[in-house]
Each structure stands twice: as C-alpha cells, then as structure tokens.
N, C-alpha and C positions, 0 to 999 in steps of 0.2 A: 383485639381490635376488629371492628366490623370491616367488611370490604369497602364500604363507602368512606369510612374514616381513613382507611389505608390509602384509598385512591386520592382523597383530598390532601393527605400528607405528601404523597408522591407528586401531585400536581404543584404543590407549593414549594417543594424543596429547592428547585432551581431558582425560585424567586425570593427565597427568604434566608436560606442557610448562608453563613459567612462565606464570601467568594473563595478565599484561599482554601478553606476546609472543603468546600464543595468541589472545587477543581480536583483536589487530590483524592477525595473520596470517589469521584467518578473516573478519574484518569488512572490512578495506580493499578486497579484491576486490569484495565486495558493495556497499560504499559507492561505489566507482568506477562499477560498472555501474549503480547506481541514480542516480548523478549524471548519467550519460549518458542514462538514461531520462528523467530530469527535464528535461534539456536538450532532448530530443526533444519532450516535451510542450509546452515553451515555444516551440520553433521551429514546431511544428505550429500553435499558436494564432497565432503571428506571421504565418505564411503565410495562415491563414484570415482574419485581420484585414485582409489586403490585398484580400480580396473585398469586404467591407463590415462595418460594425459590427453589422448584423443577423446576418450569418453568425457572427461572434464570439459574439454573444449566444445564438444557437442552440446552439453547441457548449457554452456555459456551462450552458444549460438541460438539455442531454443528460447532464451530469455525474452526476446522481443514479442514473440507470440504469446507466451505465458503472461507476460506483463500486460499485453493488450486485453486478454480475458479478464485479468484482475482489474484493469482500468475501467472496463465496461461495468463490471460488478460493483466495484467500490464507488465509481463515479455516480452510478444510479443510486447507490445507498447514501451517498453524500446529499443528493437531492432529496431523498426520502427523509434523511436525518434533519435537514434544515426545515423542510416543509412541515413535517410531523411535530417537531419541537415547537415551531412557531404556532401551529394550531393548538397545541397543548396550552401554550401561554395565553392564547385567545379564548380558551375553553370551548373550542369548536369540535365536539366529539364526533359528529358525522364525518367531517373531513379527516380526522385522525384515523377512523376506521377504514375509510376508502383509501387513504394513503397507504396504509399497511397492506390491504388486499391487492391494490394495483402494483405495489412493489414486488409482490410474489409473481404476479402475471408477467411483469417486465423481466424478471429474472429467468423464468422459464423460456420466454421468447428469445432472450439473448443466448441462452444455452443452445437452443435449436440451431441458431445461425452458426455457432462455432462447432457443433457436432458435424454439420454438413461440411464445413471447411476442413475438419479433421480427416475426412475421407479423401480430400482432394489436393491440398496444398503442401503438406509437409516436405515431400521430396523436392519439389520445385524451390521451396523456401531455402533449403539447405544448399542446393546446387548453385544458388545465386551468391552464396557467401564463401564457398570452398570447393576445391576439386579433389580433396582428400577423401577417397571412398570409405575409409574406416569411420571418419568423422560423420560423413553423410548417413551411413547405415545406423550408427549409434543414435544420431539425431532423429532420424525418421521413426525409429522404434519408440524412442522416448516421447516425442512430441505427439505422435498419433494417439497414443494411449491417453495422454493428458487432455487432448482436445475432445476425443470421442466420448469420454466419460466426465465431461466438465459440468454436468448439472449440479453436482455436489458443491463445487466452489461458488457458483452463482447463488444458489439458494442459501448456503451456509452464511455467506457474507451478508446477504439481505436480512436474514433472520437474526443474526447477531447485532446488526445495526438497529433493528427494531427494539431490541432490548436496551441498547445504549441510548437510543433516542428518548426513551421514557425514564432515563436515569438508572437503569438496572445494569450497570456496567459489570457488576460482580457476576451476574448470571451470564452475560456476554463472554466474560473471561472464562467461565467454567466450560462453555461449549467449545471455545477455541482450544482450551487445554486438553479436552477429550480428543479433538481431532489431531492435535500435535503429538500427544502421547501415542496415539494409534500409529502415526507416521514413524515415530522414533523406534517403536517396537518392531514394526514389520519391515522397515528399510533393510537392516542387516539380514533379517531372516530370508527375505525374498531375493536380495542381491547375491548373497553368498551361499544360500541354501543351508542355513543352520537348522538344527533340531528337526530334521526330516522334511523341511520345506524345500520346494524345487529351487535349484540355483538358476536364477533368471537374469542375472547381470543387470544391465541398464533398464531392461523392461521391468525388473523387480522394483527399481527405484520409482518408476512412473506409477506402477500399480499401488505401491505403498502410499504415494501421495494422494492418489484418487480415493483409496480406502479411507484415509484420514479426513478428506473433505466430506465424504458421505457420512462419516461418523459425527462430524461437527454439525452437519445439516440436521441429522435426526435429533441430536441432543438439543440444539437451539430451538427446533420446532416444539419439542416437548416442553422446554422451559417457557417458551412464549405462551403456549396454550394453558399451562398450569399456573404461571405466576405473573404474567404481564396483564394486570387488571386495567391498565389505562387504554387497552385496545380490545375492542370486541371483534373477535375473529369469526366472520361469517362468510359462507361461500359466495353470497351475492356481491360481496366487495371485491372478489377476484375479477369480476367483469370490468373491462377497461372503461375508464371514465376520462374523456378527453380533457376536461378541466383539471383533473388531478394529475394526469400524466404530463400536461403542459407545465403545471406547477413544479413537478418533480424534475423535469428535464430543463427547466429554466436555469436551475443551478446544476443539475446532473450532467447535461451535455457539455457545458464548458469544463466541468471537472473530468469527464471522460476524455475529452480532447486534450486537456491539460496533462493527464496521466499517460495518454496514448503517445504524446510527444516523446515520452521516455523510450517507447518502443522504437520509434523512428531514429532517435538519437543513438541508441545502442546498436541498431542494425547498421547504420552508416558508419559509426565509429568502429565497429567490428571489421568492416571492410577497409577502413583506413589503417587499422592496426594490422590487418592481414597482409599489408604490403611489407611489413617488417618480418613477421613470423606467426605461426599458430600459437607459439608460446605467449606472444603479446596479447592475443585474444584470451588465452587462459588466465593470464594475470588480471586482465580487465574483469573477467568473470568472477575470479576469486575476490577481487576488490568489491564487486557488487554484493557478494554474499557477506563479506565481512562488514561492509558499511551498513548493511541492514540491521546488524546488531546494535549500531549506534542510532540509526534513524528510526527504527521501529518504536522505541520508547517515545520519541517525539511525535510519531503518528498516533500513538496511544494517548499521549497528552492532548493532541489535537482533537481526537475523538471525544474527549471529555470537555474540551473548551467550546467546540462548535455548538452543541445543544444548549449550553449555558448562555452563550451570547445570543443564539437565535431565540431562546425562550424570553430573555430579558429585553430583546429587541421588540418582540411581540407585546411584552408587558410595559414597554417604554420606560425602562429603568436604566438611565444613563450611567449612573455611578457604578452600578454592578457590571455593566459592559466594560467600562474603562479599567476597572479593577481586574476583571478576568483577563483582559489583554495584557496588562502589566505582569500579573503573576505568571501567565502562560509564557510570555517572552523571556522573563528572567529564568524560569525553570528550564526552558528549552536551551537557552544559551549555556547554562551551567553544564547540562548533560552533554551537549555537543563539544564543549571545551575539554571535558574528560576524554571523550572519544578521540579528539585530536592528539592529546598527550599519549594515549595508548598507541596510536598509529605511528607517532613520531619516535617513540622510545622502543617499541617492540615489533617492528615490521617483520624481521626474520623469524621470530617466534610464531607470529600469526601465519605466515606462509608455510611454516613447517607442518602445520596441521593438514595441509593439502598434498603431502608427499612431494613437495617442490624439489625439482631438479636444481643443479647448480645454475643452469641458464635461467630458470624461473626465478631463483633467488636474486640473481644479478640484475634481472630486469624488474622484479617486483618490489624490492626494498625501496629504491628511490621513488617508484610509482606511488606506493602507499604514503610515503612521507610528503610528497608534493600535493597529492589530491586532498589529503586530510586538512590542509590549510583552510579550506573553504567551509568546514563543518560549522563553526560558530556563526558564520554569516548566513548559512542555510537555515539555521534555527530561527533567526528573526524572520526570514522570508516565509517559512512554513506557518508560523503563528499568525503573522499579518495576513497571509493568504487565506487562512481559515476565517478571519474576520470578514473578508470580502465575500466568502461563500455564505457565511451565516446571515449576511445582510442582503443576500440575493444578488450580489455583484460578481457572480462566478465568471463572467466573461473577462473581467479584469485579471483574475487569477490565471485564466487561460492565456491572455496576452503576455503576462509576465513570463510564464513558462515557455511560450513560443520564442520570446526574445532571448531567454537564457539558453535554451537548448538548440534551437534551430538558427536563430539570427546571429548568435554569438559563439556558442560552444563549438558547433560543427565547423563553421568556416575557420575559426581560430585553430582548431585541432588540425584541419587539413593544411593550413598555411604552415603551422609548426612542423608538420610531418615532412614538409619539403626540405627541412634542414637535414634530414637523414638520421636524426637522433630521436629515438622513441621517447626518451625522457622529456624532451621538449613538449611532446603532445599532451602530457599530463597537466601542464600548466594551464591548459584551456579551461579546466574545471574552476580554479579560483578566479580566473578572469571573468568567466561567464556568471559566476555567483555574485560577483561585485556589481555587474550590470543588473542582475536580478534584484538586488537589494535597492538599488537606486530607483528602479521602476516601481517596486513595491511601496516604498515610502511616499512616492509621488501620488500613487493611487489611494493610499490610506489617508493622506492629507485631504484629498478630495472627498473621500467618504466621510471623514470627520466633519467637514463643513456641510455636507449634504444631509446627514442624518443626526449626528450626535449634538450639534449645536442647537438644534430645534427642540431637543428633549429637555425635560426638567431634571 
C-alpha cells in the first residue's frame, strides 16, 4: 500500500469504522500500557516501602508536585489531542503539522520551568507538611531528582499523544511499555544495589523513574518520525504560533487546572491526615497507588474516546458521537465496578504488598473499603468529562473538578476530621463524587442542546 493510500485509510478510520470496534482498537493498547504503568507505580512503592514507612510516606508527600508536572504535560497533550484530531477530521494538514510542532515547543518550555523549581522548592515543600527530619530528607532527595530531570516526562507524554491523536495507539502503547519496562528493571537494581549496581536507596527509585521517562521519550520520537505519516515533522513548525497555541490551551489550560486541582487536594488532605498520624498519610499514599491500577485503564479508554469524538465532531457525525459516548460509559462503569469489588473483598491483601504494619492495616482496611464506593460514579464522570473536552468545553470539566475536590471534598474531609475518627474522613470521597456526577450531567445536557441537536 502506498503512503498516500495508507494516509487516506488512517484519516478515514475514525469516521468510518464501527464505533465499538474503533473504540476498543484504539483504547485497548492504551489501557494495557497504562495498566503496566500503574503496575510500575505500585511496584515502585512496594520497593520503597521495604526501606521504611518514612520513605513510603515521603514518596506520598511528593505526589502533589509530581502530579502537577504530569498535569501540565497531560493537560497540554489533551489540548493537542483535541485540536489535532479535529483538524484531521477537517483535512487541515497545515494546522495538523503546526499543532504537532508547537506541542513539542510547549513541552520543552514547561520542563524548563520545573527544572528551575527543582533546584529551589523541594525542602520548603516538605517542611510545610511534616517536621519529621527523616521524611524530609527522603522527600527532598527523591523529588529533586524527579524535577531536575523532568524533560523526559514532558516530551514522552507529548510524543505519545501525537501517536494517539492520529489513531496509532498501538505505537503509543509500545513507547510507554519501553519506559515502564526500563523503570521496572532498574528500580530494584538502583534501590538495593543488586548485580553490582550502587545501592542508592530512595535516590535509586527517582533515578530509575527518570531513566524510564527518557527511554519512553526516545522511543516515541523514533516511532513518530518513522510511522506517523499523518504529521509532517519539520523544524519550522517548532516555532511558536500564537493561533495554534491559543487553540491548544483553550482546551489544555482547563485540563491542566483540572488535573492540578488534584495536587492541591492531596497536599491539603495530607495535612488533614497528618493531624492523626504519619501512618494515615502513608495509607492515603498507598490508596493512590492502588487506585491508579483501577483508574489507569479508564484513562486509557478515555484517550481512545477523545480523538474519536473530536474527529466526528469536526466531521459533523452525530450518531457516531453518541455511540462513542454510550460505549465508553458502559465500558468504564464495568471496569470500575470490578475495581470496587476488589477493594471491598481484598483490602488486607492489597495493603500487604506494602509491608504494612498492624497499625497501617488497622487504618487502611476500612479506608480502602469506604473510598472504593465512589469508583463506578467516577467512571461516568470521567467519560462525560472527556466529551466536554473533545467539544472544546474544557472549562466546564475544570469547574466540575473544582467543585468535587475543592468545594466539596476538602471542606467535608476537614469537617469529618473534627470527629476525631480518621475513618470518617474517607467518606468525603463518595460524597464529593456524587456532587461531581450531578454537575457533569447538567453540563452534558447543555452540551447536547448546544451542539448535538443541530447535527444531522
């Protein structure tokens, strides 16, 4: 098949292939790769937990900054994903190429900001959350390395999303698998000093993470240059174009803010939990690692659904949009329901992987069972939020997230903490997710009237 024929086939796939098959063909590779990434995150914490509970707590306290970096990278990529897929649907090749080039420029610029912060803020950041000197030293060592060498995470996420935006989710999966495999191999080698490698403790965990990110970046760059024929990669397209950047960030900024809210939520909730004990913080950190194994497949599904909806929005194909929303929602709900069952039936077994003490088990088992109640509700919110993003209504997704995490979850968690019972705090999650669902359905109803009813 000629390059032109292959390109035409790729351009038409998101507008012609049966929606159910299309969603799964695009989403399953992303779901697998994200499951592997989630597995890495869990294994990474399992290794760190073998050092000490203080080390595990330090990694938990570092999460808000790490999440902030990922929020900027993924949020920008969401904007790129939506704009590029829409321009593909409109057959606007010039904007497709400029969108890809400007996405790499924005990734590098974002990395520079966090590199500078990596030299200045880690110690202050940890001292605002704890006065335990061991936790502070572990945390500063770990976070400084992750921030100073963050170029890999920014560029790898962008390059992987360029593959996904053009329907090449299998190649996107391959680059993520390379990075994750790199992490899994070097984590124990550098933490514990196996096979002649230096024993570096928590610094080894950070270095292994960074090495994996750079491996993914190099792999995805090669795959884009060799196989992504929908994009013409030229140096001139790296030059910033105000019109393109505005288009990216019209969806990207709300997505960045939406995901950054999670950093604020975790930071403040860590302080609330710290009034009980450092073990409560460790339990919350373990929960976040474990829930990623449930949520990551949904985000993979989401990454497949967004370009399909955006493409068909550009092509004005109403029936395909509605079918994609239905299939995505049902799939996400089923996956999350399985996750709830696992958390409800096997919480002690899950915590056992993290070298949990008796105190951690006592506190963690009810925590996992209570929080997991909200998983199926979150599934619906995630998929409907992706529809808002694909239609360029990212601000509404941001508003929903603000309501859930800042307006509802944190105040409710603080009020429940006043009972003196840490188990009460965990109920803030189901309460906040219920509020999120209500807002999401209201916004989706408005979107349906604004866009879909006018389509054929």
